[in-house]
C-alpha positions as CSV (number, residue, x, y, z in Angstrom):
1,X,18.2,-22.2,8.3
2,X,19.0,-18.7,7.9
3,X,18.9,-16.8,5.0
4,X,19.8,-13.1,3.4
5,X,17.2,-10.6,3.7
6,X,15.8,-11.9,7.1
7,X,14.6,-15.3,5.3
8,X,12.5,-13.3,2.7
9,X,13.4,-14.8,-0.8
10,X,13.9,-12.0,-3.2
11,X,14.0,-13.0,-6.9
12,X,16.5,-12.0,-9.6
13,X,19.0,-10.7,-6.7
14,X,22.1,-12.2,-5.2
15,X,21.0,-14.6,-2.1
16,X,22.8,-16.3,0.7
17,X,21.4,-19.2,2.9
18,X,23.0,-20.8,5.8
19,X,22.4,-24.5,7.3
20,X,23.8,-26.9,9.6
21,X,25.5,-30.0,8.9
22,X,23.8,-32.9,11.0
23,X,24.9,-36.3,10.9
24,X,22.9,-39.3,9.7
25,X,21.5,-40.0,13.0
26,X,20.4,-36.3,13.3
27,X,22.9,-34.8,15.4
28,X,25.3,-31.6,15.0
29,X,28.2,-32.7,12.6
30,X,31.4,-30.6,13.6
31,X,33.7,-32.6,11.3
32,X,35.3,-30.8,8.3
33,X,34.3,-31.6,5.0
34,X,35.8,-34.4,3.7
35,X,35.1,-35.5,-0.2
36,X,33.7,-33.1,-2.8
37,X,30.4,-31.1,-1.1
38,X,28.2,-30.4,-4.2
39,X,24.9,-28.3,-4.8
40,X,22.4,-29.0,-7.1
41,X,19.3,-26.3,-8.2
42,X,16.3,-27.2,-9.9
43,X,14.1,-24.0,-10.8
44,X,10.6,-24.5,-11.4
45,X,10.6,-28.3,-11.7
46,X,12.7,-28.1,-14.4
47,X,16.2,-30.1,-14.9
48,X,18.6,-30.1,-12.1
49,X,22.0,-28.2,-12.8
50,X,25.0,-27.7,-10.7
51,X,25.3,-25.0,-8.5
52,X,28.4,-23.4,-6.3
53,X,29.5,-25.8,-3.8
54,X,28.7,-24.7,-0.2
55,X,31.0,-23.0,1.8
56,X,32.1,-24.1,5.5
57,X,31.4,-21.2,8.0
58,X,34.2,-22.1,10.8
59,X,37.8,-23.0,10.1
60,X,37.3,-24.8,13.5
61,X,34.1,-26.5,12.6
62,X,32.4,-25.4,16.0
63,X,29.4,-24.3,14.5
64,X,28.9,-27.0,11.9
65,X,27.7,-24.4,9.8
66,X,27.8,-23.9,6.1
67,X,26.5,-21.6,3.7
68,X,25.4,-21.7,-0.3
69,X,25.8,-18.4,-2.2
70,X,23.4,-18.0,-5.1
71,X,23.8,-15.7,-8.2
72,X,21.5,-13.4,-9.6
73,X,21.2,-16.0,-12.7
74,X,20.3,-18.9,-10.3
75,X,17.9,-16.8,-8.7
76,X,16.1,-16.1,-11.6
77,X,12.9,-18.5,-11.4
78,X,9.0,-18.0,-11.5
79,X,8.1,-20.1,-8.5
80,X,10.6,-22.1,-6.7
81,X,14.4,-23.1,-6.4
82,X,15.1,-26.7,-4.8
83,X,18.6,-26.7,-3.3
84,X,20.0,-30.0,-2.9
85,X,23.5,-30.3,-0.9
86,X,25.3,-33.7,-1.0
87,X,28.3,-35.4,-0.8
88,X,30.0,-33.5,2.1
89,X,31.3,-36.4,4.1
90,X,30.3,-40.0,4.6
91,X,28.9,-39.4,8.1
92,X,27.2,-36.0,6.9
93,X,23.4,-36.1,5.8
94,X,22.7,-34.3,2.6
95,X,19.7,-32.1,2.6
96,X,17.2,-30.4,0.3
97,X,15.2,-27.2,0.6
98,X,13.0,-25.4,-1.5
99,X,13.2,-21.7,-2.0
100,X,9.9,-19.7,-3.0
101,X,9.9,-16.5,-4.3
102,X,8.2,-13.8,-2.3
103,X,5.0,-12.9,-4.1
104,X,5.8,-9.4,-5.8
105,X,5.1,-7.7,-9.3
106,X,8.8,-7.2,-9.7
107,X,12.2,-7.7,-7.8
108,X,15.9,-7.7,-8.3
109,X,19.0,-5.4,-8.4
110,X,18.4,-1.9,-9.5
111,X,20.5,-0.2,-12.1
112,X,20.6,3.1,-10.7
113,X,18.5,5.6,-9.0
114,X,18.1,9.5,-8.4
115,X,16.3,11.8,-5.7
116,X,12.8,10.5,-7.1
117,X,13.2,7.9,-9.1
118,X,14.7,4.4,-9.3
119,X,15.8,2.4,-12.5
120,X,14.7,-1.3,-12.0
121,X,16.5,-4.2,-13.3
122,X,17.2,-4.3,-17.2
123,X,14.5,-7.4,-17.4
124,X,11.7,-5.4,-15.7
125,X,8.6,-5.0,-17.7
126,X,8.9,-2.7,-21.0
127,X,5.3,-1.6,-20.7
128,X,4.6,1.9,-19.6
129,X,2.9,2.6,-16.7
130,X,2.8,-1.1,-15.5
131,X,4.2,-0.7,-11.9
132,X,2.0,2.8,-11.3
133,X,0.1,2.8,-7.9
134,X,2.3,-0.1,-6.4
135,X,4.7,-0.1,-3.4
136,X,8.4,-0.4,-3.8
137,X,10.5,-1.3,-1.1
138,X,14.6,-0.9,-1.2
139,X,15.7,-4.4,1.0
140,X,19.2,-4.5,0.8
141,X,22.2,-2.0,-0.2
142,X,21.7,1.9,-0.8
143,X,18.6,3.3,0.5
144,X,17.5,0.1,2.4
145,X,14.4,0.3,4.6
146,X,12.6,2.8,2.3
147,X,9.2,2.2,0.8
148,X,7.5,4.7,-1.8
149,X,4.8,4.3,-4.1
150,X,5.4,4.4,-7.9
151,X,3.7,7.2,-9.6
152,X,4.7,6.8,-13.1
153,X,6.6,4.0,-15.3
154,X,8.4,4.3,-18.5
155,X,9.3,0.7,-19.9
156,X,12.1,1.8,-22.3
157,X,14.2,2.9,-19.9
158,X,12.9,0.8,-16.6
159,X,12.7,3.7,-14.7
160,X,10.2,4.2,-12.0
161,X,9.3,7.5,-10.3
162,X,8.2,7.7,-7.0
163,X,5.7,9.7,-5.2
164,X,8.6,11.7,-3.0
165,X,12.0,11.7,-2.4
166,X,14.1,9.2,-1.0
167,X,14.5,10.7,2.6
168,X,18.0,9.2,3.2
169,X,20.3,7.5,0.3
170,X,18.9,7.2,-3.1
171,X,19.1,3.8,-4.8
172,X,22.2,2.6,-6.4
173,X,23.3,-0.4,-8.5
174,X,23.8,-1.9,-5.1
175,X,19.9,-1.4,-3.9
176,X,17.6,-4.9,-4.0
177,X,14.1,-4.0,-4.5
178,X,10.8,-5.5,-4.2
179,X,7.8,-4.2,-6.1
180,X,4.6,-5.4,-3.7
181,X,1.4,-6.7,-5.5
182,X,-1.4,-4.3,-5.0
183,X,-3.7,-5.2,-2.2
184,X,-6.3,-2.4,-2.1
185,X,-7.2,-1.8,-5.4
186,X,-6.2,-3.3,-8.9
187,X,-6.6,0.4,-10.3
188,X,-3.6,0.8,-12.7
189,X,-3.1,4.4,-11.8
190,X,-2.8,6.7,-8.7
191,X,-4.4,9.8,-7.4
192,X,-8.2,10.6,-7.5
193,X,-10.0,8.5,-10.2
194,X,-12.0,10.5,-12.6
195,X,-15.9,10.0,-11.9
196,X,-17.9,11.9,-14.3
197,X,-21.2,12.2,-12.7
198,X,-23.9,14.6,-13.8
199,X,-26.5,14.0,-11.3
200,X,-27.1,12.7,-7.7
201,X,-30.9,11.3,-7.2
202,X,-31.9,13.1,-10.5
203,X,-30.7,16.3,-9.4
204,X,-27.6,18.5,-10.3
205,X,-27.3,20.6,-7.2
206,X,-27.3,17.7,-5.0
207,X,-24.1,16.8,-6.6
208,X,-22.6,20.3,-5.8
209,X,-24.0,20.1,-2.0
210,X,-22.7,16.6,-1.3
211,X,-19.2,17.4,-2.6
212,X,-19.6,20.5,0.4
213,X,-20.4,18.1,2.7
214,X,-17.4,15.8,1.9
215,X,-15.3,18.6,2.1
216,X,-16.8,19.5,5.6
217,X,-19.7,22.1,5.8
218,X,-22.3,24.0,3.8
219,X,-22.7,27.4,4.7
220,X,-25.9,29.1,4.2
221,X,-28.7,31.8,5.6
222,X,-32.2,31.8,7.3
223,X,-34.6,33.3,4.7
224,X,-37.8,35.2,5.1
225,X,-40.4,33.0,3.9
226,X,-42.0,31.1,5.6
227,X,-41.1,33.0,8.8
228,X,-38.4,31.3,10.9
229,X,-39.6,29.7,14.1
230,X,-38.1,27.2,17.2
231,X,-38.8,24.2,15.1
232,X,-38.5,25.5,11.5
233,X,-36.9,27.4,9.0
234,X,-36.2,28.0,5.2
235,X,-32.8,28.0,3.6
236,X,-31.8,29.6,0.6
237,X,-32.1,28.3,-3.3
238,X,-28.6,27.0,-3.3
239,X,-29.4,24.0,-1.2
240,X,-30.8,20.8,-2.2
241,X,-34.0,20.4,-4.0
242,X,-34.0,16.8,-2.9
243,X,-36.8,15.9,0.1
244,X,-34.9,14.4,3.1
245,X,-31.2,15.0,1.6
246,X,-30.0,16.8,4.7
247,X,-31.8,14.5,7.6
248,X,-29.8,13.6,10.4
249,X,-27.3,16.1,9.5
250,X,-26.4,19.0,12.1
251,X,-27.0,22.5,11.8
252,X,-25.0,24.8,13.5
253,X,-25.7,28.7,13.6
254,X,-22.6,31.0,13.2
255,X,-24.2,34.3,13.7
256,X,-27.5,35.6,15.6
257,X,-28.9,34.7,18.7
258,X,-28.2,31.1,18.0
259,X,-24.8,31.6,17.4
260,X,-23.1,28.3,18.7
261,X,-26.1,26.5,19.0
262,X,-26.3,22.9,17.3
263,X,-29.5,20.6,16.2
264,X,-30.1,17.5,14.4
265,X,-32.3,17.9,11.3
266,X,-35.3,15.6,11.7
267,X,-36.8,16.4,8.2
268,X,-35.9,18.4,5.1
269,X,-38.5,19.3,2.3
270,X,-37.9,20.1,-1.5
271,X,-39.0,23.7,-0.2
272,X,-35.6,24.0,1.3
273,X,-37.8,23.6,4.6
274,X,-35.6,22.4,8.0
275,X,-37.7,20.7,10.7
276,X,-36.4,20.0,14.1
277,X,-37.9,17.8,16.6
278,X,-39.7,19.5,19.7
279,X,-37.3,18.2,22.1
280,X,-34.4,19.7,20.0
281,X,-36.2,23.1,19.3
282,X,-34.2,26.2,19.2
283,X,-34.6,28.8,22.1
284,X,-37.5,31.2,21.8
285,X,-37.5,33.0,19.9
286,X,-35.6,30.9,17.4
287,X,-33.4,31.8,14.5
288,X,-33.8,35.0,12.8
289,X,-33.9,36.0,9.4
290,X,-30.3,36.2,7.5
291,X,-28.5,34.3,10.6
292,X,-25.9,32.4,9.1
293,X,-25.3,28.7,9.5
294,X,-23.6,25.8,8.3
295,X,-24.6,22.3,7.6
296,X,-22.1,19.4,8.7
297,X,-22.0,15.5,8.8
298,X,-24.3,12.9,7.1
299,X,-25.0,10.9,9.9
300,X,-25.5,6.9,9.3
């Protein structure tokens, strides 16, 4: 069996699936329709209704293939659609198949589109921001193959704004879309979440330096007291006052005789004193006062 959209069952959009006619004994049946083929549809285990009769693909019946076209209305179901084709010929076996809609937040045929937006089907959610942060894919029609992230949604117009312009053709009323479930996070918005942190380990300075480390490096310089040596030196008051805060980070000098050299920090004190193992000692005579350095990379 084959189907529209490579076998993906997109609800609320026209859908075609094809099938091969088989005899009662299970062989391919190349005979033409005789009788009155019928299609029956049952949505979500509800009562069965009549559907569009199947169409034979070949006039010469060589392939023994037929197909059924389902309308938007027929493809509007919550869970599954049972399709039954019967009364084909006395020698052709009836068959039943079940279509299960691809899991999604919404899917269907767009009403229109613009450079950075798409207007979803009229029956999409009317609640603002419902689809924010979700991924929308154009499956068929204008703009097919493009994927974007929804950054804003206006329920009154069912218009979704996407994170960047459509690269090729913008969606139109021919575009079939699907909005994929959020997998990584259920956070309703996109962008950087707002986190209000006043202290880290009880210290306000630590929050600042943690941010600097996250961004890449902290710049500082060697101070006078106590005098620097090949295994110790002191940084400025701008550094963290939390003991061990820079342990397992790396110090790289950017000026002075130690310029370009890097060593791992073995211990850090509340007095802003850096200590290095003897095996990682700086060359004699060690860093000089006011030599500049950067602290980079927490080590796990």
